[in-house]
VEXVEXSE-494457 format. One record per residue (C-alpha): residue number from 1; x, y, z. Coordinates in pm, 1 decimal. Last residue first. Example, Ala and Ser with C-alpha at 12.3 -4.5 7.8 and 13.67 -1.06 7.14 Angstrom:
<atoms>
+-----+----------+----------+----------+
|   k |        u |        v |        w |
+-----+----------+----------+----------+
|   2 |   1367.0 |   -106.0 |    714.0 |
|   1 |   1230.0 |   -450.0 |    780.0 |
+-----+----------+----------+----------+
</atoms>
This chain:
<atoms>
+-----+----------+----------+----------+
|   k |        u |        v |        w |
+-----+----------+----------+----------+
| 393 |    356.4 |   4718.1 |  -2982.6 |
| 392 |    387.9 |   4347.3 |  -2928.9 |
| 391 |    484.5 |   4238.6 |  -2575.6 |
| 390 |    836.8 |   4131.5 |  -2500.9 |
| 389 |   1052.0 |   3817.0 |  -2493.3 |
| 388 |   1309.0 |   3812.8 |  -2769.5 |
| 387 |   1253.7 |   3713.7 |  -3130.3 |
| 386 |   1551.9 |   3578.0 |  -3313.4 |
| 385 |   1643.9 |   3640.9 |  -3672.4 |
| 384 |   1933.2 |   3509.1 |  -3875.6 |
| 383 |   2110.7 |   3632.7 |  -4186.4 |
| 382 |   2365.8 |   3416.7 |  -4361.1 |
| 381 |   2143.1 |   3123.4 |  -4290.9 |
| 380 |   2216.6 |   2870.0 |  -4016.3 |
| 379 |   2203.6 |   2519.2 |  -4157.4 |
| 378 |   1890.3 |   2325.7 |  -4076.7 |
| 377 |   1895.8 |   2052.6 |  -4327.7 |
| 376 |   1551.5 |   2003.9 |  -4393.2 |
| 375 |   1422.0 |   1746.5 |  -4488.3 |
| 374 |   1525.3 |   1589.1 |  -4353.7 |
| 373 |   1659.1 |   1273.6 |  -4346.2 |
| 372 |   2022.7 |   1288.2 |  -4451.0 |
| 371 |   2160.0 |   1346.4 |  -4105.9 |
| 370 |   2502.4 |   1495.3 |  -4043.0 |
| 369 |   2682.7 |   1520.8 |  -3711.5 |
| 368 |   3021.2 |   1683.4 |  -3759.5 |
| 367 |   3334.5 |   1496.1 |  -3660.4 |
| 366 |   3565.8 |   1694.9 |  -3433.2 |
| 365 |   3844.9 |   1441.1 |  -3477.3 |
| 364 |   3738.2 |   1132.2 |  -3669.1 |
| 363 |   3737.8 |    786.1 |  -3511.2 |
| 362 |   3515.9 |    813.4 |  -3206.6 |
| 361 |   3293.6 |   1086.4 |  -3353.7 |
| 360 |   3218.2 |    891.1 |  -3669.4 |
| 359 |   3119.2 |    576.5 |  -3483.7 |
| 358 |   2916.1 |    782.8 |  -3239.4 |
| 357 |   2726.1 |    941.3 |  -3526.4 |
| 356 |   2649.7 |    607.5 |  -3689.6 |
| 355 |   2547.3 |    452.7 |  -3359.4 |
| 354 |   2324.1 |    749.5 |  -3284.1 |
| 353 |   2148.1 |    702.6 |  -3616.4 |
| 352 |   2093.1 |    329.9 |  -3555.0 |
| 351 |   1929.0 |    419.1 |  -3228.4 |
| 350 |   2022.0 |    274.8 |  -2895.0 |
| 349 |   1815.1 |     77.6 |  -2643.0 |
| 348 |   1999.9 |    -85.5 |  -2352.5 |
| 347 |   1949.5 |    129.2 |  -2044.6 |
| 346 |   1605.1 |    265.0 |  -2126.7 |
| 345 |   1496.4 |    -76.5 |  -2252.7 |
| 344 |   1555.0 |   -232.2 |  -1911.4 |
| 343 |   1367.2 |     47.6 |  -1738.3 |
| 342 |   1079.5 |      9.4 |  -1979.0 |
| 341 |   1061.6 |   -364.1 |  -1914.1 |
| 340 |   1051.5 |   -312.9 |  -1539.4 |
| 339 |    785.1 |    -46.3 |  -1580.6 |
| 338 |    548.3 |   -264.8 |  -1776.5 |
| 337 |    504.2 |   -169.3 |  -2139.2 |
| 336 |    364.9 |    156.4 |  -2266.7 |
| 335 |    115.3 |    127.3 |  -2549.3 |
| 334 |    265.8 |    107.9 |  -2893.0 |
| 333 |    406.3 |    408.9 |  -3081.8 |
| 332 |    269.2 |    411.5 |  -3433.3 |
| 331 |    400.2 |    301.4 |  -3769.6 |
| 330 |    167.1 |    296.9 |  -4066.0 |
| 329 |    162.0 |     20.8 |  -4323.3 |
| 328 |     73.7 |     79.8 |  -4687.1 |
| 327 |    359.8 |    324.0 |  -4739.0 |
| 326 |    426.0 |    196.7 |  -5089.7 |
| 325 |    752.0 |     83.1 |  -5248.6 |
| 324 |    647.9 |    -99.1 |  -5565.6 |
| 323 |    665.0 |    230.6 |  -5757.0 |
| 322 |   1043.4 |    216.7 |  -5717.5 |
| 321 |   1056.0 |    -91.8 |  -5941.4 |
| 320 |    850.6 |     75.1 |  -6212.8 |
| 319 |   1054.7 |    393.2 |  -6180.1 |
| 318 |   1386.1 |    216.7 |  -6243.5 |
| 317 |   1618.6 |    497.0 |  -6132.3 |
| 316 |   1916.9 |    597.3 |  -6345.1 |
| 315 |   2207.0 |    796.5 |  -6198.8 |
| 314 |   2466.6 |    879.3 |  -6463.9 |
| 313 |   2776.9 |   1021.2 |  -6297.7 |
| 312 |   2995.9 |   1333.5 |  -6322.4 |
| 311 |   2712.4 |   1581.4 |  -6270.0 |
| 310 |   2638.9 |   1430.0 |  -5930.6 |
| 309 |   2998.4 |   1481.2 |  -5819.1 |
| 308 |   2979.8 |   1847.2 |  -5920.8 |
| 307 |   2661.2 |   1887.3 |  -5718.1 |
| 306 |   2832.6 |   1728.3 |  -5417.0 |
| 305 |   3114.0 |   1983.2 |  -5440.8 |
| 304 |   2863.2 |   2267.5 |  -5446.0 |
| 303 |   2686.5 |   2114.8 |  -5146.5 |
| 302 |   3019.7 |   2084.4 |  -4965.1 |
| 301 |   3100.4 |   2451.1 |  -5028.4 |
| 300 |   2756.2 |   2558.0 |  -4909.3 |
| 299 |   2801.1 |   2345.1 |  -4596.7 |
| 298 |   3133.2 |   2509.8 |  -4518.6 |
| 297 |   2978.0 |   2851.3 |  -4575.3 |
| 296 |   2696.4 |   2768.3 |  -4332.5 |
| 295 |   2941.4 |   2644.4 |  -4070.7 |
| 294 |   3133.5 |   2969.7 |  -4104.3 |
| 293 |   2808.8 |   3164.5 |  -4066.3 |
| 292 |   2725.0 |   2967.0 |  -3753.6 |
| 291 |   3066.4 |   3048.5 |  -3610.2 |
| 290 |   3008.1 |   3413.7 |  -3695.3 |
| 289 |   2667.6 |   3406.7 |  -3523.3 |
| 288 |   2831.8 |   3268.2 |  -3211.4 |
| 287 |   3122.5 |   3511.1 |  -3229.6 |
| 286 |   2905.5 |   3820.3 |  -3271.9 |
| 285 |   3156.3 |   4082.9 |  -3381.8 |
| 284 |   3023.1 |   4437.4 |  -3352.8 |
| 283 |   2775.3 |   4312.7 |  -3095.6 |
| 282 |   2458.7 |   4477.5 |  -2966.3 |
| 281 |   2415.3 |   4748.5 |  -3228.4 |
| 280 |   2090.9 |   4917.7 |  -3128.6 |
| 279 |   1810.4 |   4976.3 |  -3377.2 |
| 278 |   1506.8 |   5202.9 |  -3409.9 |
| 277 |   1268.1 |   5135.6 |  -3693.1 |
| 276 |    963.1 |   5332.0 |  -3806.9 |
| 275 |    703.5 |   5178.4 |  -4036.1 |
| 274 |    670.4 |   4908.6 |  -4296.9 |
| 273 |    535.6 |   5021.6 |  -4634.0 |
| 272 |    828.8 |   5262.4 |  -4673.4 |
| 271 |   1100.0 |   5233.7 |  -4410.7 |
| 270 |   1156.0 |   5525.7 |  -4173.6 |
| 269 |   1466.9 |   5500.0 |  -3958.8 |
| 268 |   1453.4 |   5682.7 |  -3623.7 |
| 267 |   1804.8 |   5764.1 |  -3503.4 |
| 266 |   2030.9 |   5474.9 |  -3425.1 |
| 265 |   2146.5 |   5340.9 |  -3090.8 |
| 264 |   2512.1 |   5276.0 |  -3003.0 |
| 263 |   2627.4 |   4979.6 |  -2793.3 |
| 262 |   2884.8 |   4855.7 |  -3045.3 |
| 261 |   2956.1 |   5127.2 |  -3298.3 |
| 260 |   2695.0 |   5225.9 |  -3550.6 |
| 259 |   2732.6 |   5325.8 |  -3916.2 |
| 258 |   2693.7 |   4970.8 |  -4045.1 |
| 257 |   2368.3 |   4935.1 |  -3852.3 |
| 256 |   2218.0 |   5226.7 |  -4044.2 |
| 255 |   2316.1 |   5066.0 |  -4374.3 |
| 254 |   2159.4 |   4737.4 |  -4261.5 |
| 253 |   1835.6 |   4913.2 |  -4171.2 |
| 252 |   1815.5 |   5092.7 |  -4505.6 |
| 251 |   1898.3 |   4756.5 |  -4664.9 |
| 250 |   1562.6 |   4615.8 |  -4559.4 |
| 249 |   1612.9 |   4283.6 |  -4379.7 |
| 248 |   1538.8 |   3938.1 |  -4516.7 |
| 247 |   1724.0 |   3884.5 |  -4844.8 |
| 246 |   2012.2 |   4119.1 |  -4769.6 |
| 245 |   2229.8 |   4305.6 |  -5013.6 |
| 244 |   2555.3 |   4500.3 |  -4997.2 |
| 243 |   2714.0 |   4318.7 |  -4704.0 |
| 242 |   2983.7 |   4504.7 |  -4512.9 |
| 241 |   2962.1 |   4292.5 |  -4199.5 |
| 240 |   2740.1 |   3989.3 |  -4254.1 |
| 239 |   2408.8 |   4023.9 |  -4074.8 |
| 238 |   2254.6 |   3922.1 |  -3744.6 |
| 237 |   1908.8 |   4028.0 |  -3628.1 |
| 236 |   1747.0 |   4055.1 |  -3286.9 |
| 235 |   1393.0 |   4152.6 |  -3192.8 |
| 234 |   1244.5 |   4394.0 |  -2944.7 |
| 233 |    865.1 |   4411.6 |  -2921.2 |
| 232 |    726.8 |   4723.2 |  -2757.6 |
| 231 |    554.6 |   4768.7 |  -2423.5 |
| 230 |    665.4 |   5132.7 |  -2440.1 |
| 229 |    810.6 |   5106.1 |  -2090.5 |
| 228 |    977.1 |   4778.4 |  -2178.8 |
| 227 |   1140.8 |   4923.0 |  -2488.7 |
| 226 |   1239.4 |   5225.5 |  -2281.1 |
| 225 |   1415.6 |   5004.6 |  -2028.3 |
| 224 |   1600.8 |   4823.2 |  -2304.0 |
| 223 |   1726.2 |   5141.7 |  -2469.6 |
| 222 |   1835.2 |   5318.9 |  -2150.2 |
| 221 |   1923.2 |   5683.0 |  -2214.3 |
| 220 |   1627.2 |   5719.5 |  -2449.2 |
| 219 |   1663.2 |   5931.8 |  -2763.3 |
| 218 |   1593.4 |   5657.6 |  -3019.6 |
| 217 |   1319.3 |   5515.5 |  -2797.5 |
| 216 |   1141.8 |   5847.1 |  -2764.6 |
| 215 |   1170.5 |   5903.3 |  -3138.8 |
| 214 |   1009.2 |   5565.8 |  -3207.9 |
| 213 |    728.4 |   5644.8 |  -2966.2 |
| 212 |    667.4 |   5978.8 |  -3139.3 |
| 211 |    658.1 |   5806.7 |  -3478.7 |
| 210 |    403.5 |   5554.1 |  -3355.7 |
| 209 |    192.5 |   5834.1 |  -3210.7 |
| 208 |    201.7 |   6016.1 |  -3542.8 |
| 207 |     82.2 |   5699.5 |  -3714.8 |
| 206 |   -205.9 |   5671.1 |  -3467.7 |
| 205 |   -303.5 |   6031.4 |  -3532.4 |
| 204 |   -303.1 |   5975.4 |  -3908.5 |
| 203 |   -532.5 |   5674.5 |  -3863.5 |
| 202 |   -400.1 |   5324.0 |  -3897.5 |
| 201 |   -527.1 |   5104.2 |  -4178.9 |
| 200 |   -767.3 |   4813.4 |  -4111.9 |
| 199 |   -738.0 |   4445.2 |  -4033.7 |
| 198 |  -1022.8 |   4217.8 |  -3923.2 |
| 197 |  -1016.6 |   4003.6 |  -3609.7 |
| 196 |  -1345.9 |   4126.0 |  -3460.8 |
| 195 |  -1156.4 |   4334.2 |  -3204.3 |
| 194 |   -962.2 |   4515.8 |  -3473.2 |
| 193 |   -611.6 |   4446.0 |  -3596.6 |
| 192 |   -394.3 |   4735.0 |  -3706.3 |
| 191 |   -231.4 |   4843.3 |  -4030.6 |
| 190 |     88.7 |   4947.2 |  -4205.9 |
| 189 |    243.0 |   5177.5 |  -3945.8 |
| 188 |    448.8 |   4917.6 |  -3759.1 |
| 187 |    676.8 |   5061.2 |  -3493.2 |
| 186 |    961.9 |   4819.6 |  -3551.6 |
| 185 |   1205.8 |   4766.4 |  -3267.7 |
| 184 |   1557.1 |   4649.4 |  -3333.4 |
| 183 |   1843.2 |   4466.4 |  -3169.3 |
| 182 |   2168.7 |   4441.8 |  -3361.3 |
| 181 |   2413.7 |   4165.9 |  -3439.4 |
| 180 |   2730.8 |   4180.5 |  -3650.4 |
| 179 |   2867.1 |   3874.1 |  -3830.1 |
| 178 |   3219.8 |   3828.3 |  -3965.0 |
| 177 |   3203.6 |   3508.5 |  -4171.8 |
| 176 |   3400.7 |   3598.8 |  -4482.9 |
| 175 |   3609.1 |   3844.6 |  -4281.7 |
| 174 |   3741.5 |   3558.4 |  -4068.9 |
| 173 |   3859.2 |   3385.9 |  -4386.2 |
| 172 |   3718.4 |   3074.5 |  -4551.2 |
| 171 |   3956.5 |   2900.8 |  -4792.8 |
| 170 |   4092.0 |   2651.1 |  -4538.5 |
| 169 |   3733.9 |   2584.1 |  -4429.8 |
| 168 |   3670.1 |   2396.4 |  -4754.3 |
| 167 |   3902.4 |   2114.7 |  -4643.7 |
| 166 |   3725.3 |   2094.8 |  -4309.3 |
| 165 |   3394.6 |   2080.8 |  -4493.1 |
| 164 |   3519.3 |   1799.6 |  -4715.1 |
| 163 |   3638.7 |   1596.1 |  -4415.5 |
| 162 |   3307.1 |   1631.8 |  -4232.7 |
| 161 |   3105.4 |   1545.0 |  -4541.0 |
| 160 |   3330.4 |   1244.4 |  -4604.5 |
| 159 |   3289.9 |   1108.1 |  -4251.6 |
| 158 |   2915.3 |   1164.5 |  -4229.3 |
| 157 |   2848.4 |   1024.2 |  -4576.0 |
| 156 |   3064.8 |    719.5 |  -4509.7 |
| 155 |   2871.4 |    651.3 |  -4190.7 |
| 154 |   2538.2 |    686.5 |  -4367.3 |
| 153 |   2640.0 |    441.1 |  -4639.2 |
| 152 |   2767.0 |    193.1 |  -4381.9 |
| 151 |   2449.6 |    223.7 |  -4177.3 |
| 150 |   2223.9 |    138.2 |  -4472.1 |
| 149 |   2448.7 |   -151.1 |  -4573.2 |
| 148 |   2436.8 |   -288.3 |  -4218.7 |
| 147 |   2057.6 |   -251.8 |  -4209.2 |
| 146 |   2030.1 |   -440.3 |  -4537.6 |
| 145 |   2263.2 |   -718.6 |  -4422.8 |
| 144 |   2073.3 |   -766.2 |  -4095.2 |
| 143 |   1743.9 |   -776.1 |  -4276.2 |
| 142 |   1479.0 |   -506.2 |  -4271.1 |
| 141 |   1216.6 |   -486.9 |  -4543.3 |
| 140 |   1027.6 |   -244.0 |  -4322.2 |
| 139 |    710.4 |   -453.1 |  -4326.6 |
| 138 |    913.8 |   -773.0 |  -4287.4 |
| 137 |   1098.7 |   -633.5 |  -3988.2 |
| 136 |    768.5 |   -546.2 |  -3822.1 |
| 135 |    622.9 |   -890.2 |  -3886.5 |
| 134 |    930.4 |  -1070.2 |  -3752.7 |
| 133 |    954.7 |   -882.2 |  -3426.2 |
| 132 |   1203.1 |   -607.3 |  -3350.2 |
| 131 |   1481.6 |   -579.0 |  -3093.5 |
| 130 |   1683.3 |   -866.9 |  -3241.2 |
| 129 |   1699.0 |   -706.1 |  -3584.7 |
| 128 |   1800.5 |   -363.7 |  -3454.2 |
| 127 |   2051.7 |   -524.6 |  -3221.5 |
| 126 |   2215.9 |   -717.8 |  -3501.6 |
| 125 |   2237.5 |   -402.7 |  -3714.2 |
| 124 |   2389.0 |   -204.0 |  -3428.7 |
| 123 |   2643.3 |   -479.8 |  -3360.9 |
| 122 |   2747.8 |   -489.4 |  -3725.4 |
| 121 |   2779.1 |   -111.6 |  -3741.2 |
| 120 |   2991.7 |   -102.2 |  -3425.7 |
| 119 |   3211.0 |   -382.8 |  -3558.7 |
| 118 |   3264.4 |   -203.7 |  -3888.2 |
| 117 |   3355.1 |    114.1 |  -3702.7 |
| 116 |   3605.7 |    -65.0 |  -3483.2 |
| 115 |   3758.1 |   -244.1 |  -3779.9 |
| 114 |   3807.4 |     94.0 |  -3942.4 |
| 113 |   3594.3 |    220.0 |  -4227.5 |
| 112 |   3788.8 |    391.0 |  -4501.5 |
| 111 |   3876.0 |    754.4 |  -4554.3 |
| 110 |   4191.4 |    877.2 |  -4725.3 |
| 109 |   4010.9 |   1200.4 |  -4819.8 |
| 108 |   3987.7 |   1132.1 |  -5193.8 |
| 107 |   3948.3 |    765.9 |  -5097.6 |
| 106 |   3600.6 |    845.9 |  -4963.5 |
| 105 |   3488.3 |    967.1 |  -5305.0 |
| 104 |   3271.4 |    664.6 |  -5389.4 |
| 103 |   3140.6 |    655.9 |  -5031.9 |
| 102 |   3034.4 |   1018.5 |  -5053.7 |
| 101 |   2883.8 |    953.2 |  -5394.9 |
| 100 |   2672.6 |    663.5 |  -5266.5 |
|  99 |   2556.8 |    870.4 |  -4968.6 |
|  98 |   2462.0 |   1157.2 |  -5199.9 |
|  97 |   2266.5 |    927.3 |  -5429.3 |
|  96 |   2097.7 |    751.3 |  -5137.8 |
|  95 |   1991.6 |   1083.0 |  -4986.8 |
|  94 |   1848.4 |   1201.0 |  -5318.6 |
|  93 |   1655.7 |    875.6 |  -5350.2 |
|  92 |   1522.5 |    917.7 |  -4995.5 |
|  91 |   1410.1 |   1273.0 |  -5070.6 |
|  90 |   1218.1 |   1155.4 |  -5375.7 |
|  89 |   1055.3 |    887.5 |  -5158.0 |
|  88 |    947.5 |   1152.5 |  -4910.8 |
|  87 |    801.2 |   1368.7 |  -5186.3 |
|  86 |    618.5 |   1069.4 |  -5330.2 |
|  85 |    471.3 |    973.4 |  -4992.6 |
|  84 |    371.4 |   1330.0 |  -4913.0 |
|  83 |    177.2 |   1336.2 |  -5237.2 |
|  82 |    289.6 |   1550.8 |  -5526.3 |
|  81 |    106.6 |   1849.8 |  -5676.8 |
|  80 |    339.3 |   2097.2 |  -5509.8 |
|  79 |     81.4 |   2220.1 |  -5259.1 |
|  78 |    304.2 |   2113.2 |  -4971.0 |
|  77 |     84.9 |   1850.7 |  -4803.8 |
|  76 |    -51.8 |   1690.8 |  -5120.2 |
|  75 |   -221.4 |   1398.2 |  -4945.4 |
|  74 |   -171.3 |   1026.3 |  -5004.5 |
|  73 |     74.0 |    992.5 |  -4716.7 |
|  72 |   -159.7 |   1181.1 |  -4484.1 |
|  71 |   -441.4 |    928.6 |  -4497.1 |
|  70 |   -382.1 |    797.3 |  -4144.7 |
|  69 |   -436.3 |   1131.2 |  -3978.8 |
|  68 |   -282.7 |   1474.2 |  -4019.0 |
|  67 |   -192.1 |   1586.6 |  -3668.8 |
|  66 |   -159.3 |   1257.8 |  -3476.2 |
|  65 |      2.8 |   1098.3 |  -3778.6 |
|  64 |    272.7 |   1364.1 |  -3807.5 |
|  63 |    521.6 |   1301.2 |  -3527.9 |
|  62 |    563.0 |    925.3 |  -3502.0 |
|  61 |    462.8 |    871.5 |  -3863.0 |
|  60 |    754.8 |   1083.2 |  -3980.1 |
|  59 |    999.4 |    845.8 |  -3813.0 |
|  58 |    832.9 |    537.4 |  -3957.9 |
|  57 |    832.2 |    690.3 |  -4305.1 |
|  56 |   1208.9 |    737.5 |  -4295.9 |
|  55 |   1247.7 |    371.7 |  -4200.3 |
|  54 |   1009.2 |    278.8 |  -4480.3 |
|  53 |   1210.0 |    476.7 |  -4734.7 |
|  52 |   1554.2 |    355.3 |  -4624.5 |
|  51 |   1427.1 |     -4.0 |  -4605.6 |
|  50 |   1273.4 |     13.0 |  -4952.7 |
|  49 |   1582.7 |    164.7 |  -5109.3 |
|  48 |   1811.9 |    -94.0 |  -4952.0 |
|  47 |   1597.3 |   -387.4 |  -5062.2 |
|  46 |   1534.8 |   -232.9 |  -5403.5 |
|  45 |   1904.6 |   -267.4 |  -5465.4 |
|  44 |   2154.8 |      1.0 |  -5556.0 |
|  43 |   2376.1 |    -63.6 |  -5856.5 |
|  42 |   2726.1 |     13.5 |  -5976.5 |
|  41 |   2879.4 |     46.5 |  -6322.6 |
|  40 |   3246.0 |    139.8 |  -6350.2 |
|  39 |   3433.9 |    305.1 |  -6636.4 |
|  38 |   3339.6 |    650.5 |  -6512.6 |
|  37 |   3055.8 |    617.1 |  -6264.7 |
|  36 |   2754.8 |    470.0 |  -6438.0 |
|  35 |   2495.2 |    413.0 |  -6168.3 |
|  34 |   2194.3 |    183.2 |  -6196.2 |
|  33 |   1922.6 |    229.6 |  -5936.3 |
|  32 |   1645.2 |     -2.5 |  -5818.3 |
|  31 |   1791.9 |   -337.7 |  -5913.4 |
|  30 |   1583.3 |   -623.0 |  -5778.1 |
|  29 |   1748.9 |   -817.8 |  -5498.4 |
|  28 |   1501.7 |   -705.5 |  -5232.0 |
|  27 |   1213.0 |   -876.6 |  -5415.6 |
|  26 |    911.0 |   -708.0 |  -5261.1 |
|  25 |    616.8 |   -878.5 |  -5093.9 |
|  24 |    282.6 |   -745.9 |  -5204.6 |
|  23 |     72.5 |   -497.3 |  -5009.2 |
|  22 |   -252.8 |   -483.5 |  -5201.5 |
|  21 |   -466.8 |   -457.2 |  -4892.5 |
|  20 |   -392.7 |   -217.7 |  -4609.0 |
|  19 |   -216.2 |   -288.9 |  -4281.6 |
|  18 |   -330.2 |    -33.4 |  -4028.1 |
|  17 |    -47.7 |   -101.5 |  -3782.1 |
|  16 |    327.6 |   -137.9 |  -3766.6 |
|  15 |    405.6 |    -54.6 |  -3408.2 |
|  14 |    694.4 |    161.7 |  -3304.2 |
|  13 |    915.1 |    179.2 |  -2995.9 |
|  12 |   1170.6 |    449.7 |  -2919.3 |
|  11 |   1165.8 |    717.7 |  -3190.5 |
|  10 |   1529.0 |    824.5 |  -3148.8 |
|   9 |   1595.4 |    465.3 |  -3059.2 |
|   8 |   1435.8 |    199.4 |  -3268.8 |
|   7 |   1197.4 |    -71.6 |  -3162.4 |
|   6 |    936.6 |   -202.3 |  -3404.1 |
|   5 |    615.4 |   -372.0 |  -3299.9 |
|   4 |    346.2 |   -542.5 |  -3502.8 |
|   3 |    -26.2 |   -484.7 |  -3518.8 |
|   2 |   -261.7 |   -629.9 |  -3776.1 |
|   1 |   -609.4 |   -495.4 |  -3835.1 |
+-----+----------+----------+----------+
</atoms>
């Protein structure tokens, strides 16, 4: 079993271990993607695609291997019928397409990389190469030019996304993102858990007790104190003022909230197949939730714009070439090094992601951090829930 070491901030040090058979060397110059963009034809190399995929894999390995084991990449983790490796590779291709399009449309926003940005990218690439041993770099397909190209694409994406969102913000009014927040307690009448862990319906007497508790809360002089006295669970919910539909909260609750002034408590609200609600309007205009809503609307606008850009090009992936990218090497954190070495690394080690974000922040006012990895862009939804500290009723 071969072990190599990879250093990269945000996941500190990695080791490429568990090297399986059948791992052939890739030709980085092979064409992975062909793009017809108007009268121009561009390409993306296998070298860039392989590095982006293996770098993404290395980050997932740091957090998932300990839970799912070394065979996780061949497993169907989501129940979609695809392996985790294939889903990750699909995400990488989507990221590359969006990064390519952002760079292609950079001129629309008068964006180009400054000498300072280019220098920062070059230095980050050099450092990434110097910080990692030959075997690790070979497993990731990392060369200085490939890492530079990867960082350039990410930098363009960050800059263009930020500029496009600022442009979209001009059409977003305060009313569009006016969020109200209420606290609520649900006295659940659907069922109860027994000592053996099974679930059974409540009795009529138990339902009456729930209703009485809800009434006591609705009529209490001190809402929070009564919640505590009842040992109930208080939760928080934000919604768009005046909304006519809600994907998470029953509209009977939203309608009741609309009739309340800040600080007021509702009467008992009975919701079929749920129970009795009592709510308190905490903030008529929740500025934090409203800011999050604005950010969400900006992101929606950018996503719509990105979709239109995708429709305007022909993006063709060579599946046979992409199939050559296999996660046959796993990346794990190596054992801790001597203290003096750790201290040195702590003061000098920087991640390629942080370099990209810093580059954007230094040259673009109020630049927004964007990462294409996830899976999960975590944009605040129109409606948000937060659970506060209390005991369940």
